[in-house]
C-alpha positions as CSV (number, residue, x, y, z in Angstrom):
1,M,20.1,-0.3,-11.0
2,R,19.5,2.7,-13.2
3,I,16.2,4.5,-12.5
4,E,14.9,3.8,-16.0
5,D,15.7,0.1,-15.7
6,W,13.8,-0.1,-12.4
7,L,10.8,1.8,-13.8
8,G,10.6,-0.7,-16.6
9,K,10.1,-3.4,-14.1
10,A,7.2,-1.5,-12.3
11,S,3.8,-2.8,-13.5
12,I,2.5,0.7,-14.0
13,F,5.0,1.5,-16.7
14,A,5.0,-1.9,-18.4
15,G,4.8,-1.4,-22.1
16,L,6.7,1.9,-22.2
17,G,9.7,1.9,-24.6
18,R,13.3,2.6,-23.6
19,Q,13.1,6.3,-24.7
20,E,9.9,6.9,-22.8
21,L,11.4,5.3,-19.6
22,E,14.5,7.5,-19.9
23,E,12.3,10.6,-20.3
24,L,10.3,9.6,-17.3
25,A,13.5,8.8,-15.2
26,A,14.8,12.3,-16.0
27,L,11.8,13.8,-14.2
28,A,12.3,11.9,-11.0
29,S,14.3,12.7,-7.9
30,L,15.1,10.1,-5.2
31,K,14.2,10.8,-1.6
32,T,14.6,8.7,1.6
33,F,12.2,8.8,4.5
34,A,13.0,7.5,7.9
35,Q,10.8,5.1,9.7
36,K,7.5,6.8,10.8
37,E,8.5,10.0,8.9
38,T,5.5,11.8,7.3
39,I,5.7,12.0,3.5
40,F,2.6,14.2,3.2
41,L,-0.5,15.1,5.2
42,E,-4.2,15.2,4.3
43,D,-5.0,18.5,2.6
44,D,-1.4,19.2,1.6
45,P,-1.0,20.5,-2.0
46,G,-0.9,17.7,-4.6
47,D,2.4,18.9,-5.9
48,A,4.1,15.5,-6.7
49,L,3.4,11.8,-7.4
50,Y,5.5,9.1,-5.7
51,I,6.6,5.6,-6.6
52,L,7.9,3.5,-3.7
53,R,11.3,2.0,-4.5
54,T,12.2,0.4,-1.2
55,G,10.5,0.0,2.1
56,A,6.8,0.2,3.0
57,V,4.3,3.1,3.2
58,K,0.9,3.4,4.8
59,I,-1.9,5.7,3.4
60,F,-4.2,6.8,6.2
61,R,-6.7,9.3,7.5
62,V,-7.4,10.5,11.0
63,S,-11.0,10.9,12.2
64,A,-12.3,13.9,14.1
65,D,-11.9,12.0,17.4
66,G,-8.3,11.1,16.6
67,R,-8.7,7.5,15.5
68,E,-6.5,6.4,12.6
69,Q,-7.9,4.4,9.7
70,I,-5.3,2.9,7.4
71,L,-6.5,2.8,3.8
72,A,-3.7,0.9,2.2
73,V,-0.2,-0.5,2.9
74,L,2.1,0.0,-0.2
75,H,5.1,-2.0,-1.2
76,P,7.9,-1.4,-3.8
77,G,6.7,-0.7,-7.3
78,E,3.5,0.9,-6.2
79,L,2.6,4.6,-6.8
80,F,0.8,6.9,-4.5
81,G,-0.3,10.5,-4.4
82,E,-1.7,10.1,-7.9
83,M,-5.2,11.3,-7.2
84,A,-4.3,14.8,-6.1
85,V,-1.8,15.1,-9.0
86,L,-4.2,14.0,-11.7
87,Q,-7.1,16.1,-10.2
88,G,-5.1,19.1,-9.4
89,A,-6.5,18.9,-5.9
90,T,-5.2,18.7,-2.3
91,R,-4.3,15.4,-0.6
92,S,-7.3,13.2,0.4
93,A,-5.2,11.2,2.9
94,A,-1.8,11.2,4.5
95,A,1.3,9.0,3.8
96,Q,3.9,7.8,6.3
97,A,6.9,5.5,6.0
98,L,6.4,2.3,8.0
99,V,10.1,1.5,7.7
100,E,13.0,3.4,6.2
101,S,11.8,3.9,2.6
102,T,13.1,5.4,-0.6
103,V,10.7,6.9,-3.2
104,L,10.9,8.4,-6.6
105,V,9.3,11.9,-6.7
106,F,7.7,13.2,-9.8
107,P,6.7,16.9,-9.9
108,Q,3.0,17.4,-10.8
109,A,3.4,19.6,-13.8
110,E,6.1,17.5,-15.4
111,F,4.3,14.2,-14.8
112,R,1.0,15.5,-16.2
113,R,2.9,16.8,-19.3
114,F,4.5,13.3,-19.7
115,L,1.1,11.6,-19.5
116,A,-0.3,14.0,-22.1
117,Q,2.4,12.9,-24.5
118,Q,2.4,9.2,-23.6
119,P,-1.1,7.6,-23.9
120,Q,0.2,4.3,-22.8
121,G,1.4,5.7,-19.5
122,A,-1.9,7.5,-19.0
123,L,-3.8,4.2,-19.6
124,Q,-1.6,2.5,-17.1
125,C,-2.4,5.2,-14.5
126,I,-6.1,4.7,-15.2
127,A,-5.7,0.9,-14.7
128,V,-4.0,1.6,-11.3
129,L,-6.9,3.9,-10.3
130,C,-9.4,1.2,-11.3
131,S,-7.6,-1.4,-9.3
132,R,-7.6,0.9,-6.2
133,L,-11.3,1.5,-6.6
134,R,-12.0,-2.3,-6.8
135,R,-9.9,-2.8,-3.6
136,A,-11.7,0.0,-1.9
137,N,-15.1,-1.6,-2.8
138,R,-13.9,-4.9,-1.4
139,S,-12.7,-3.3,1.8
140,L,-16.0,-1.4,2.2
141,E,-18.0,-4.6,1.7
142,L,-15.9,-6.4,4.3
143,L,-16.2,-3.5,6.7
144,L,-20.0,-3.5,6.3
145,W,-20.7,-7.2,6.3
146,G,-17.6,-9.1,7.5
147,N,-16.3,-9.7,11.0
148,V,-12.9,-8.7,12.2
149,R,-11.4,-12.2,11.6
150,Q,-12.6,-12.1,7.9
151,R,-11.2,-8.6,7.5
152,L,-7.9,-9.6,9.0
153,Y,-7.7,-12.6,6.7
154,A,-8.3,-10.5,3.6
155,A,-5.7,-7.9,4.7
156,L,-3.0,-10.4,5.5
157,G,-3.6,-12.2,2.2
158,E,-3.3,-9.0,0.2
159,M,0.0,-8.0,1.9
160,A,1.5,-11.4,1.9
161,D,1.0,-11.5,-1.9
162,K,3.5,-8.7,-2.1
163,E,6.0,-9.3,0.7
164,D,7.1,-12.5,2.6
165,E,7.3,-10.6,5.9
166,I,4.5,-8.2,6.9
167,E,6.0,-5.2,8.7
168,L,3.1,-3.8,10.7
169,T,2.5,-3.3,14.4
170,H,-0.7,-4.7,16.0
171,Q,-1.9,-1.1,16.3
172,D,-1.4,-0.6,12.5
173,L,-3.2,-3.9,11.7
174,G,-6.1,-2.8,13.9
175,A,-6.3,0.5,12.1
176,L,-6.2,-1.3,8.8
177,V,-9.1,-3.6,9.5
178,G,-11.2,-1.4,11.7
179,S,-10.5,-3.1,15.0
180,S,-8.6,-2.5,18.3
181,R,-5.0,-3.4,19.0
182,E,-6.1,-5.7,21.8
183,T,-8.4,-7.7,19.5
184,I,-5.7,-8.0,16.9
185,T,-3.1,-9.1,19.5
186,R,-5.5,-11.8,20.8
187,I,-6.2,-13.2,17.3
188,L,-2.5,-13.2,16.4
189,L,-1.6,-15.0,19.6
190,E,-4.2,-17.6,18.6
191,L,-2.6,-18.0,15.2
192,Q,0.8,-18.4,16.8
193,A,-0.5,-21.0,19.1
194,F,-1.7,-23.0,16.1
195,G,1.8,-22.6,14.6
196,C,0.7,-20.9,11.4
197,V,2.3,-17.5,12.1
198,T,5.6,-16.4,13.5
199,A,5.9,-12.8,14.8
200,G,8.2,-10.3,16.4
201,R,8.1,-6.7,17.3
202,G,6.5,-4.9,14.4
203,W,6.5,-7.8,12.0
204,L,4.8,-11.2,11.3
205,Q,5.2,-14.0,8.7
206,I,2.6,-16.5,7.6
207,T,4.0,-20.1,7.7
208,D,0.8,-22.1,7.0
209,W,-2.0,-20.3,5.0
210,D,-4.3,-23.3,5.1
211,K,-4.3,-23.3,8.8
212,V,-4.7,-19.5,8.9
213,R,-7.8,-19.9,6.7
214,E,-9.2,-22.6,9.0
215,V,-8.6,-20.6,12.2
216,L,-9.8,-17.2,10.9
217,L,-12.7,-18.4,8.6
218,G,-13.6,-21.7,10.2
219,E,-13.0,-23.4,6.8
220,E,-11.0,-26.6,6.4
221,F,-8.9,-26.5,3.2
222,E,-9.7,-29.1,0.6
223,N,-7.1,-30.1,-2.0
């Protein structure tokens, strides 16, 4: 599929005309990252914006004591690195490929120039930032008031909405919901025992969401 055709299917560029999509595609280069390869680090220059084309990417920070906190897991069609590009600042977090991934890379200056000339594209970027802020607020609320089972349920639900198979290790899931690998392993084994999750090395799939909700939240599903 041509880059402009693929961009037209990405939600962030919905509403752009063919000419605008072709102009945008001309700015992009395609780059492949191996599994666990770093895309950028915290405090790196914000010299490019990325859109994930295939694979999965995690956005994360590392605390002073070396603990990793995953802020988001991204799937095809999602952009990242936009904050530093739009602010003209350094990276506020790091990005790493969870599996082999291909991304479209847009240089900062050229992308900012494109947005200045295309108000619809700028509005779509604002919408993405607002969506990210809402998600961050929900995550903070769960972190402050929810227990690990509630946080895991919310995280699994968000990822399963995008991909049938969730490609994360138990360590990554723990870093995503603010818990330990051991706790996540124990909960996932419980879900497997109830027959509502299948899992392998570095992946899991939800087979019965009603049962997952009942096990993790203690709520029976009502039709």
